[in-house]
Each structure stands twice: as structure tokens, then as C-alpha cells.
C-alpha positions, 0 to 999 in steps of 0.5 A: 153879746154878753153883757155884765150886770151888778153885782151887790157885795155879797155876790161878789163875796160869793163869786170869789168863795166859788173859785176857792177863796177863802173868807173869814171875815166877811164885814172887812171884807165887803167894807174893802170891796166897796171902798176899793172895788171888785174889779180892781182887787180881783186885778191880781188873782191870776198870782194865786190861780192855778195854772191848769184850772181856770178861776181856780185859787190855790187851796187855802189863799185868802182874801188877806193875801190878794188884798195884800198884793193890790196894796203892795202894788199900790205902795210900790207904784205910789214909790216909783212914781214919786221917783219917776218925778224926780227924774222928770224934773231933773230932765226937764231942767236940764234940758231947758238949760242946756237949750237956752244957753245955746239957742235962747230961751224965747218961743222963737228960738226953742221953736225955731225948726233949725235948733233940731236934727237935720236928718231928713228922715226926722222931719215930719217929727220935729214938725210934729213935736213943735206943733205939740208944744205950740198947741201946749202954749196955747191951751195951757199957756193961761192956766198956770199961773207961772206961764200966765205971769210971763206972758203978761209981763214979758209976751213970751214964756221962757223955756224952763218955765214952759217945760213945767206944763209939757208932759213927760211924753212931749220931752221924750219926744223932745229929746229925739229931735235934738241934734246929736250934739245936744243929746250927747251933752244931756246924755253925758250928764248921766254918764249913758250913750245917747240911745241909752238915753232916749230909751230910758226916756221913752219907757220912763214915759210908759212907767209914768202913765201906768203910775199915773192911771193906777193900773197894775205896775208889779207885773207890767211888762213893756214892749220895748227892752232896755239895753243890756248893761253893766248891771246885768252883768254884775248881778249875773242875771241868768240869761236864756238864749242869750237873752237876760232874763229879768231887767229888761222889760219888766218892773226890775227894768225901771229899776235899773233905769232909775239906778242910772238916772237918780243921785245915790242918795235917792236911789238907795232910798228907793230901794229901802222903801221897796224892800219894806214893802216886799218884806210887808207883803211876805208876811201875809202872803203864805201860799205863794213863797216870795220867790215865785212873787219876785219872778212875777215881778221880774225881780233876780233874787239879789235885786237888792244888791244893786243899791250897793253897785 
């Protein structure tokens, strides 16, 4: 079995050079590799690689271009992450309010299986999700000041307090086990149908994990696609074999989800920030046209127009 061996910073630079990368400032490059990690930066090399030659950069590709792509991904990851957190907080607030108003806010109320879907095919899912919530109460209930305050002073944790310690993934699962009328009440707030809402929450949870773990985001692809919607049509996104080629399981699909779930003000701010980052990347990267970069991200050429739709 092959094993990886330690490489010094100088050896790492020589590996990059041996693949055709131009390194003009060794001191700066060495410092960046030491600070950021060779493995993480080299994860962006595929954008600059010749398609027919394994591990060979396009002629003239510089370390500055490679590093700029790494920084670009970090910046948009931070931008998307903070906006996903806005949606997460909104969903937790809306769900806890709607369910507490209808069923009650104590654990005996929101952990009562009778308050969830009666679909026999989901009975096991209901038990599993409620068990996850109970586990979070046991594990995290006394680790957070708000939940501990209610336990110590009232003997229970209201649902609107508990949601602070529940992950977005659990909240997405929680939505899936609600009764249809409760799902609809929540989806109506966003002017979405129940199926789209379910998909949005599950995919947002996936994107949130990518951002939180600092994985590569800009060319991330989901296994599941968002439904076709008005924005695909309004932007005249091209199709292949009756499928839209952008905005289905790529980063632009996240843009569409956030368009559906953020306020107009927050969404326009998001697009402005992404536009600035794209422009900064375009100023540094010469060897790959911006159109090719946007294509890899999954952005149509007119992606910015979605801010005004």
C-alpha cells in the first residue's frame, strides 16, 4: 500500500513547478503554503489543469491565480454561510412559533407523536426524529445558558428555546415529519409549495455543512436537484435534454433557494457581495476566462439579474 510522506515547503513548491505552475515569489508562496496548507490550496488546481494531460497546468498559470481561487472560495463560502444562518434562524423561529401556538410549547407537547404525520410509512421516521430531539435535550440541555435557565427555573425547555441547540439538519427532518397542514402553513410564509420547502431545507442543510467544514464550495454539486422554478425560466437558462444546465444542483441552486427564502434586502446584499468577489477573482486570473469559471460554478452568464427579479 502506498503511503504519503512529509514534504517540506520547498519540496511542495517544486512539486507545483514540476506540474507547470509559475512561482515567481518563493518567499510569499512558502509563507502561504505554511499558513494555509498545501493540500487545501492544491484542491483548486483542477480549474487550471489541461483536460488531456494529467497534473499539468495551463501554460502561464501562476501560484497567485491558484491562491486567488482559494481565497475566492473562502470569501463566498463565508458570504453564503452567514446568509444560510439567517434562513436557519428564521425557520427555527417560524416553526417553533407555529407549533407552539397550535400544540403547546412544553416537551410533552412538542415530543408528542400524535402531533406529527399519521402516515404509516413515516411512523419510524417520526420516532427517530423525536428521539434525536430528546437526545439533544439530554446532551446539550445543560450546556447552554438559555436552556439551563428554563430547566432550573421551570423544569422544562420551551420549543422556541430548544431550537437554538438543534442543528439545521434536525430542523429539516423535523419539517419532514409535520402534518401536511402544518408544513403548508410554514411553506406559505415563503410562498412555496410543501415539496419545494422540504427540498430547500434538506439542501440548505447540505450546503451549510460544506460551509461549516470549510470544504470546497464553488464547484460543489448536490446529489439531489431543486425543482424547476420561475427563476430558471425568467433567466432563460439553457436546457439539455429538457433539463436546465444551471441552477439545479450547483451553487446557483443555492442562490435560487436563498432568493426564495431571504428578504429582498438581504438577497440583494448577498448578490452584491458575490459580484465583488467574482470581480476580484477576475482581476487576478488571466489564464482561465471568467466565462469558464462561472460555468464551473454553475452560474449562467446573466446570474446577477436574479437580484432584480
